[in-house]
C-alpha positions as CSV (number, residue, x, y, z in Angstrom):
1,X,-51.2,-54.8,42.7
2,X,-50.6,-55.6,46.5
3,X,-47.0,-56.9,45.7
4,X,-46.1,-53.7,43.8
5,X,-44.4,-50.6,45.9
6,X,-44.8,-47.0,44.8
7,X,-41.6,-45.5,45.9
8,X,-42.5,-41.9,44.8
9,X,-44.3,-41.3,48.0
10,X,-43.2,-41.7,51.6
11,X,-40.2,-41.7,53.9
12,X,-37.1,-42.5,51.2
13,X,-35.2,-44.2,54.2
14,X,-38.3,-46.5,55.3
15,X,-39.1,-47.2,51.4
16,X,-35.3,-48.2,50.9
17,X,-34.9,-50.4,54.1
18,X,-38.3,-52.1,53.7
19,X,-37.6,-52.6,49.9
20,X,-34.0,-53.9,50.6
21,X,-34.9,-56.0,53.9
22,X,-36.3,-59.0,52.2
23,X,-33.8,-59.0,49.4
24,X,-31.2,-59.1,51.9
25,X,-32.8,-61.9,53.6
26,X,-33.3,-63.6,50.1
27,X,-29.6,-63.0,48.9
28,X,-28.3,-64.2,52.4
29,X,-30.4,-67.3,51.7
30,X,-29.1,-67.6,48.3
31,X,-25.6,-67.4,49.6
32,X,-26.3,-69.9,52.5
33,X,-27.4,-72.6,50.0
34,X,-24.2,-71.9,47.9
35,X,-22.3,-72.3,51.1
36,X,-24.1,-75.5,51.9
37,X,-23.2,-76.6,48.3
38,X,-19.4,-75.9,49.0
39,X,-19.5,-77.7,52.4
40,X,-20.8,-80.8,50.8
41,X,-18.6,-80.8,48.2
42,X,-15.4,-79.9,50.7
43,X,-16.3,-82.5,53.5
44,X,-18.2,-85.0,51.2
45,X,-15.7,-85.2,48.2
46,X,-12.5,-83.5,49.6
47,X,-10.5,-80.5,49.6
48,X,-9.3,-81.1,45.9
49,X,-13.0,-81.2,44.7
50,X,-13.4,-77.9,46.7
51,X,-10.3,-76.4,44.8
52,X,-11.7,-77.6,41.5
53,X,-15.2,-76.0,42.2
54,X,-13.1,-72.7,43.3
55,X,-11.2,-72.8,40.2
56,X,-14.2,-72.0,38.1
57,X,-15.5,-69.2,40.1
58,X,-14.6,-66.3,37.8
59,X,-15.2,-68.4,34.8
60,X,-18.8,-68.9,35.5
61,X,-19.2,-65.7,37.2
62,X,-18.4,-64.0,33.8
63,X,-21.6,-65.6,32.4
64,X,-23.8,-65.1,35.3
65,X,-22.6,-61.4,35.7
66,X,-23.5,-61.0,32.1
67,X,-27.1,-62.4,32.6
68,X,-27.7,-60.4,35.7
69,X,-26.5,-57.3,34.4
70,X,-28.3,-57.5,31.4
71,X,-31.4,-58.3,33.3
72,X,-30.9,-55.5,35.6
73,X,-30.2,-53.1,32.9
74,X,-33.3,-54.0,30.8
75,X,-35.7,-53.5,34.1
76,X,-34.5,-50.0,34.7
77,X,-36.8,-48.5,32.3
78,X,-39.6,-50.6,33.8
79,X,-39.2,-48.6,37.0
80,X,-39.0,-45.4,35.3
81,X,-42.3,-46.1,33.2
82,X,-43.9,-47.1,36.5
83,X,-42.9,-43.8,38.3
84,X,-44.2,-41.9,35.1
85,X,-47.3,-43.9,35.4
86,X,-47.0,-45.1,31.8
87,X,-48.3,-48.6,32.0
88,X,-48.5,-49.3,28.1
89,X,-44.8,-48.5,27.8
90,X,-44.1,-50.4,30.8
91,X,-45.7,-53.6,29.5
92,X,-43.8,-53.1,26.2
93,X,-40.6,-53.0,28.1
94,X,-41.5,-56.3,30.0
95,X,-42.4,-57.9,26.7
96,X,-39.0,-56.6,25.2
97,X,-37.0,-58.0,28.4
98,X,-38.6,-61.4,27.5
99,X,-37.3,-61.3,24.0
100,X,-34.0,-59.8,24.6
101,X,-33.0,-62.4,27.5
102,X,-34.1,-65.1,25.1
103,X,-32.1,-63.9,22.3
104,X,-29.0,-63.4,24.2
105,X,-29.4,-66.4,26.7
106,X,-29.4,-69.2,23.9
107,X,-26.0,-68.0,21.9
108,X,-24.4,-67.1,25.2
109,X,-25.1,-71.0,26.6
110,X,-23.6,-72.1,23.3
111,X,-20.6,-69.9,23.3
112,X,-19.8,-70.7,27.2
113,X,-20.1,-74.4,26.7
114,X,-17.5,-74.3,23.7
115,X,-15.1,-72.1,25.9
116,X,-15.2,-74.0,29.2
117,X,-12.0,-75.9,28.5
118,X,-10.1,-73.3,26.8
119,X,-11.0,-70.9,29.7
120,X,-9.8,-73.3,32.3
121,X,-6.6,-73.8,30.4
122,X,-5.7,-70.2,29.9
123,X,-6.1,-69.8,33.6
124,X,-3.4,-72.4,34.3
125,X,-5.9,-74.7,36.1
126,X,-3.8,-77.2,37.9
127,X,-3.8,-80.7,36.2
128,X,-4.8,-82.4,39.6
129,X,-8.2,-80.6,39.7
130,X,-8.8,-79.8,36.0
131,X,-11.2,-82.6,35.0
132,X,-13.4,-81.9,38.1
133,X,-13.5,-78.1,37.4
134,X,-14.3,-79.0,33.8
135,X,-17.3,-81.1,34.8
136,X,-18.5,-78.3,37.1
137,X,-18.3,-75.5,34.7
138,X,-20.2,-77.3,31.8
139,X,-22.9,-78.3,33.9
140,X,-23.1,-74.5,35.3
141,X,-22.8,-73.1,31.8
142,X,-25.7,-75.8,30.5
143,X,-28.2,-73.9,32.9
144,X,-27.5,-70.4,31.7
145,X,-30.9,-70.1,30.2
146,X,-32.5,-70.9,33.4
147,X,-30.4,-68.5,35.4
148,X,-31.4,-65.7,32.7
149,X,-35.2,-66.5,33.0
150,X,-34.6,-66.2,36.9
151,X,-32.9,-63.1,36.6
152,X,-35.2,-61.6,34.1
153,X,-38.3,-62.3,36.3
154,X,-37.0,-61.2,39.6
155,X,-35.4,-58.0,38.0
156,X,-38.9,-57.0,36.6
157,X,-40.5,-57.6,40.2
158,X,-37.9,-55.5,41.8
159,X,-38.5,-52.7,39.3
160,X,-42.1,-52.9,40.3
161,X,-41.1,-52.7,44.1
162,X,-41.7,-56.2,44.8
163,X,-38.8,-57.6,47.0
164,X,-40.9,-60.4,48.9
165,X,-41.4,-62.5,45.7
166,X,-37.7,-63.0,45.3
167,X,-37.3,-63.8,48.9
168,X,-39.8,-66.9,48.7
169,X,-38.4,-67.9,45.4
170,X,-35.0,-68.2,47.1
171,X,-36.2,-70.2,50.1
172,X,-37.9,-72.7,47.8
173,X,-34.6,-72.8,45.8
174,X,-32.6,-73.1,49.1
175,X,-34.5,-76.1,50.7
176,X,-34.3,-77.7,47.3
177,X,-30.9,-77.2,46.6
178,X,-29.7,-78.4,50.0
179,X,-31.9,-81.7,49.6
180,X,-30.6,-82.4,46.0
181,X,-27.1,-82.0,47.2
182,X,-27.5,-84.2,49.9
183,X,-29.1,-86.9,47.6
184,X,-26.9,-86.3,44.6
185,X,-23.4,-86.2,46.5
186,X,-23.7,-88.2,49.6
187,X,-26.4,-90.7,48.2
188,X,-25.8,-91.1,44.6
189,X,-22.1,-90.3,44.9
190,X,-22.4,-87.9,41.8
191,X,-19.5,-85.7,43.2
192,X,-19.2,-82.5,41.6
193,X,-21.5,-83.1,39.0
194,X,-24.2,-83.5,41.7
195,X,-23.7,-80.3,43.4
196,X,-23.8,-78.4,40.1
197,X,-27.0,-80.1,38.7
198,X,-28.7,-79.5,42.1
199,X,-27.8,-75.8,42.0
200,X,-29.4,-75.7,38.3
201,X,-32.6,-77.4,39.5
202,X,-33.1,-75.1,42.5
203,X,-32.6,-71.8,40.0
204,X,-35.3,-73.4,37.9
205,X,-37.8,-73.7,40.9
206,X,-36.7,-70.1,41.7
207,X,-37.7,-69.0,38.1
208,X,-41.2,-71.0,38.0
209,X,-42.3,-69.4,41.5
210,X,-41.4,-65.8,40.2
211,X,-43.0,-66.5,36.8
212,X,-46.4,-67.7,38.5
213,X,-46.4,-64.1,40.5
214,X,-45.7,-62.1,37.4
215,X,-48.7,-63.8,35.6
216,X,-50.9,-62.7,38.4
217,X,-50.2,-59.0,38.4
218,X,-52.4,-56.6,36.6
219,X,-49.6,-54.4,35.4
220,X,-47.9,-57.1,33.3
221,X,-51.0,-58.7,31.9
222,X,-49.4,-58.2,28.3
223,X,-51.6,-57.7,25.1
224,X,-50.7,-58.9,21.6
225,X,-49.5,-55.7,20.4
226,X,-47.1,-55.4,23.5
227,X,-45.2,-58.3,21.6
228,X,-44.4,-56.3,18.8
229,X,-40.9,-54.8,17.9
230,X,-41.0,-51.3,19.6
231,X,-37.6,-49.9,18.6
232,X,-37.5,-47.1,21.1
233,X,-38.3,-49.3,24.0
234,X,-35.6,-51.9,22.8
235,X,-32.8,-49.2,22.1
236,X,-33.4,-47.6,25.6
237,X,-33.2,-51.1,27.4
238,X,-30.0,-51.8,25.4
239,X,-28.4,-48.2,25.9
240,X,-28.7,-49.3,29.7
241,X,-28.3,-53.1,29.8
242,X,-25.2,-53.7,27.3
243,X,-22.8,-50.9,29.0
244,X,-23.7,-52.6,32.5
245,X,-23.0,-56.1,31.1
246,X,-19.7,-55.0,29.6
247,X,-18.7,-53.3,33.0
248,X,-19.3,-56.9,34.6
249,X,-17.5,-58.6,31.7
250,X,-14.3,-56.2,32.5
251,X,-14.7,-57.0,36.2
252,X,-14.9,-61.0,35.7
253,X,-12.2,-60.9,33.1
254,X,-10.0,-59.2,35.9
255,X,-11.4,-61.7,38.3
256,X,-10.2,-64.5,36.0
257,X,-6.7,-63.2,35.7
258,X,-6.5,-62.8,39.2
259,X,-7.7,-66.4,39.5
260,X,-4.9,-67.4,37.3
261,X,-2.4,-65.6,39.7
262,X,-4.0,-67.5,42.6
263,X,-3.7,-70.9,40.6
264,X,0.1,-70.6,40.5
265,X,0.0,-71.3,44.1
266,X,-1.3,-74.8,44.0
267,X,-4.6,-76.5,45.2
268,X,-4.1,-75.6,48.9
269,X,-4.1,-72.0,48.2
270,X,-6.7,-72.1,45.7
271,X,-8.8,-74.3,48.3
272,X,-8.4,-71.1,50.9
273,X,-9.4,-68.6,48.5
274,X,-12.4,-70.6,47.5
275,X,-13.6,-71.2,51.0
276,X,-13.5,-67.3,51.4
277,X,-14.9,-66.7,48.0
278,X,-18.0,-68.8,49.1
279,X,-18.3,-66.4,52.2
280,X,-17.8,-63.5,49.8
281,X,-21.4,-63.6,48.9
282,X,-22.4,-63.2,52.6
283,X,-20.2,-60.0,52.7
284,X,-21.6,-58.8,49.5
285,X,-25.3,-59.7,49.9
286,X,-26.4,-56.9,51.8
287,X,-24.9,-54.3,49.7
288,X,-26.3,-56.1,46.4
289,X,-29.8,-55.8,48.1
290,X,-29.5,-52.3,49.2
291,X,-28.3,-51.5,45.8
292,X,-31.4,-53.2,43.9
293,X,-33.6,-50.8,46.3
294,X,-31.6,-48.0,45.4
295,X,-31.9,-48.5,41.6
296,X,-35.7,-48.9,41.9
297,X,-36.2,-45.9,44.1
298,X,-34.1,-43.7,42.0
299,X,-35.6,-44.9,38.9
300,X,-39.1,-44.5,40.0
301,X,-38.6,-41.0,41.2
302,X,-36.8,-40.0,38.2
303,X,-39.6,-41.1,36.0
304,X,-42.1,-39.1,38.5
305,X,-39.8,-36.0,38.2
306,X,-39.0,-35.9,41.9
307,X,-35.5,-35.0,41.9
308,X,-35.5,-33.8,45.5
309,X,-36.5,-37.1,46.8
310,X,-33.4,-38.6,44.7
311,X,-31.1,-36.4,46.6
312,X,-32.6,-37.3,50.1
313,X,-32.7,-40.9,48.9
314,X,-29.0,-41.3,48.1
315,X,-28.0,-39.5,51.4
316,X,-30.4,-42.0,53.5
317,X,-28.8,-44.8,51.2
318,X,-25.1,-44.1,52.0
319,X,-26.1,-43.9,55.7
320,X,-27.9,-47.4,55.6
321,X,-24.6,-48.7,53.7
322,X,-22.1,-47.5,56.3
323,X,-24.2,-49.1,59.0
324,X,-24.7,-52.3,57.2
325,X,-21.1,-52.6,56.2
326,X,-19.8,-52.3,59.8
327,X,-22.4,-54.9,61.2
328,X,-21.2,-57.6,58.4
329,X,-17.6,-56.5,58.9
330,X,-18.0,-57.4,62.5
331,X,-19.9,-60.3,62.1
332,X,-17.1,-61.8,59.6
333,X,-14.3,-61.0,61.7
334,X,-15.6,-62.5,64.9
335,X,-17.3,-65.4,63.3
336,X,-15.4,-66.0,60.3
337,X,-12.9,-68.7,61.4
338,X,-15.5,-71.2,62.6
339,X,-17.5,-70.7,59.3
340,X,-14.5,-71.1,57.1
341,X,-13.8,-74.5,58.9
342,X,-17.4,-75.9,57.6
343,X,-15.9,-75.9,54.1
344,X,-12.5,-77.7,55.2
345,X,-12.3,-81.6,55.9
346,X,-10.4,-81.3,59.1
347,X,-8.8,-84.7,58.7
348,X,-7.1,-83.6,55.6
349,X,-3.5,-83.0,56.0
350,X,-3.8,-79.4,54.5
351,X,-6.6,-78.4,56.5
352,X,-4.8,-75.9,58.8
353,X,-2.8,-74.2,56.1
354,X,-6.2,-73.9,54.2
355,X,-7.9,-72.4,57.0
356,X,-5.0,-69.9,57.8
357,X,-5.2,-68.6,53.9
358,X,-8.8,-68.4,54.1
359,X,-9.1,-66.3,57.3
360,X,-6.3,-64.0,56.3
361,X,-8.2,-63.4,53.2
362,X,-11.5,-62.8,54.7
363,X,-10.1,-60.6,57.6
364,X,-8.5,-58.2,55.1
365,X,-11.8,-57.9,53.0
366,X,-14.1,-57.5,56.2
367,X,-11.7,-54.5,57.2
368,X,-12.0,-52.7,54.0
369,X,-15.9,-53.6,53.3
370,X,-17.3,-50.1,53.5
371,X,-15.8,-49.3,50.2
372,X,-17.8,-52.2,48.6
373,X,-21.0,-51.1,50.3
374,X,-20.4,-47.4,49.0
375,X,-19.8,-48.6,45.5
376,X,-23.3,-50.2,45.4
377,X,-24.8,-47.1,46.5
378,X,-23.3,-44.7,43.8
379,X,-23.3,-47.2,40.9
380,X,-26.8,-48.2,41.4
381,X,-27.9,-44.4,41.9
382,X,-26.2,-43.6,38.5
383,X,-28.1,-46.9,36.7
384,X,-31.4,-45.6,38.2
385,X,-30.8,-42.4,36.5
386,X,-30.2,-43.9,33.2
387,X,-26.5,-43.4,33.5
388,X,-24.7,-46.7,32.3
389,X,-21.5,-45.0,31.1
390,X,-20.0,-44.0,34.3
391,X,-20.4,-47.4,35.8
392,X,-18.6,-49.0,32.9
393,X,-15.9,-46.3,33.4
394,X,-15.8,-47.4,37.2
395,X,-15.5,-51.2,35.6
396,X,-12.6,-50.4,33.8
397,X,-10.9,-48.9,36.8
398,X,-11.7,-52.0,39.1
399,X,-10.4,-54.0,36.2
400,X,-7.1,-52.1,36.3
401,X,-6.9,-52.0,40.1
402,X,-7.5,-55.9,40.3
403,X,-5.0,-56.9,37.6
404,X,-2.1,-54.5,38.5
405,X,-2.5,-55.7,42.2
406,X,-2.5,-59.3,41.3
407,X,0.5,-58.9,38.8
408,X,2.5,-55.8,39.1
409,X,2.3,-54.9,42.6
410,X,2.9,-58.5,43.9
411,X,6.0,-58.9,41.6
412,X,7.4,-55.6,43.1
413,X,6.4,-55.7,46.9
414,X,5.7,-59.6,47.4
415,X,2.9,-62.3,47.1
416,X,1.2,-61.1,50.2
417,X,-0.4,-58.2,48.2
418,X,-2.8,-60.9,46.4
419,X,-5.0,-60.8,49.3
420,X,-5.4,-57.1,48.5
421,X,-6.6,-57.4,44.9
422,X,-9.9,-57.5,45.5
423,X,-10.3,-54.3,48.0
424,X,-8.0,-52.2,45.8
425,X,-10.6,-53.0,43.0
426,X,-13.4,-51.7,45.3
427,X,-11.6,-48.6,46.1
428,X,-10.7,-47.8,42.8
429,X,-14.3,-48.4,41.5
430,X,-16.0,-46.3,44.2
431,X,-13.8,-43.2,43.8
432,X,-14.8,-43.1,39.9
433,X,-18.4,-43.6,40.9
434,X,-18.6,-41.1,43.8
435,X,-17.2,-38.3,41.5
436,X,-19.8,-38.9,38.7
437,X,-22.7,-39.6,40.9
438,X,-22.2,-36.6,42.9
439,X,-21.9,-34.6,39.8
440,X,-25.1,-36.4,37.9
441,X,-27.2,-35.5,41.0
442,X,-26.3,-32.1,41.6
443,X,-27.3,-31.5,38.1
444,X,-30.8,-32.6,38.5
445,X,-33.4,-29.7,38.4
446,X,-33.5,-28.2,41.9
447,X,-36.5,-28.4,43.9
448,X,-36.6,-28.6,48.0
449,X,-34.9,-31.5,49.2
450,X,-37.5,-34.0,51.2
């Protein structure tokens, strides 16, 4: 029980920050090893290889986000049952999460492997990087079940208030990934395939560590009848998980349409966007971690019926998000260009043009980052309350904003607006989420705000 955190007692701001802190470090570490992965590919194989990896980003994120969203949605009732102190239902929900992730992960892997080549063709991936992109995407799709297992285990731990285990798991994975990258790419010369297989192996180690921790937790010592089919439990998890997954599918499809627009500009433009997209994870990692903390905090207090704490937590989370976004924006604006240079082989004739494109994109996103951080606060509060419909509607808005900016507005006002496609999606989604979130929280039964 020492790893479990009860978020129904104590100062909301401290609880959210202390829960989010190790997750921020974990996500930051995960992004760093992904960056190292891209650096090794960009410098060890070449700019064209970096572009090939970048051309798969949205195609892979489509599968990854579905897995993450389902795992997150399935874990929300676990937090609510924890707050309610209904440990029998908690165990049943944990067992159902395992079964659902297996039932979804296997067919998802098969479908993705079959769709890899058609997806890259639909996205108009340039011929000179198509084969490399296909190798990378097939390898990553082959590891979907491993990624699903890791996200399931880490989501259950976060639902119980454990933010430390994912941090340690990612640290182990980061060291492993970097070591295998260097071995597979620079020593064995496996190129893009080596980078991909190193990432999959690192995810496997992260899952194994989380699994070992889960096995030692008293709360999740599952009994035989916990594995039986409990229809209300499963339906409740599906009610939350599938709308969140659909929301992420819309976001990813919108991103794939944006990628197709980027692909029309050639591999130098793709490489520039790829370099920035690898740093995008650093921009977003604190927001994602804060969002996880908000979901767990809100869900536990909702299960306990402590509605005043939910209102106070929303205010504190919004303040934390604003401060974090300013800090991250400043760091990226000041240090972004040297960081981007790590991805680009300076001996390449296209290095200067690639760097200019990458920093221009990074600067725009950094200046508008507050919208992304508030998006996570409002969306994850709604999810913690058990509302998956409003985030889905926000996903529709995000899809519309991203696609219209990539194609409609660029055709009317110039190609330069393609750099604003991502920020416009943040603003559109945040506007929808803020309206729904404030209305939902205002409708909670009244009690003194803590």
